[in-house]
N, C-alpha and C positions, 0 to 999 in steps of 0.2 A: 471544554471536554476531554476527558481523562481522556492516556494515553494506552489505558489496558483496555487489549477488544476480547471478548469469549468468539472464538471461531463460530457459533452458532450465530449469536445475535448481529455478530457488523455484518456490513455489505460493503461491495468493494467501491461504490461512492461515497463513503464517510467513512471509513480508511483515505479514501483518498483527500477528503477534505480536510481530514484533521490534520497529515500531514503535510498535505498546499500551505493549509493555516500558520501553520508552529516552525514549519522550515529543516525541521528534524522528523527520520525513516524510524521509530521505536523497533526491539526486538518486536512483539505483540504484532504491529504493523507487515512486519519482515512475512513472518509467518503466513501470515491469512493472504498475502500477496503468493509467497511461494507454494502453500496450499491450491491454493485457485486455481493456478500457473496448472498442478499438476492433477487439473479434473478433463476427463477423457471429454465433455460437452462445454465450451469455456462462450460465452455470447463475446460476438464481435464487439461489442460495447469495453464492457468486461476488459477485455486483451487492451481496448486503445485505454482506456486509465492505466493500467499498468505501463502498458511501454512511456504513459507520457510522466508514469513517477520516475521510470527506472532513466527515461532522457535528463530531466530535471537532476539526476543525482549526477548523471554524466557530467553535466554542465556545472555542477556545483551548488546549484540553487535551493537542492536539497541534500540535506547533511545524513549520513549514518549515525544513531547512537546506538552505543551498549556494542561497538565490537569486538 
């Protein structure tokens, strides 16, 4: 799966799966997560996915690429 995403075509579950599978969060994935967090009405399930990814980064299970 490509690590490049178009903000209009990538859903949070797709981003979550790609990041978890690769173990690396790309710049495009971070941009999608940031844009999602800035939405006024974020679904609880989507918020939980973002929280899980951020927890994985803090634990060292997922690394940040291109920092």
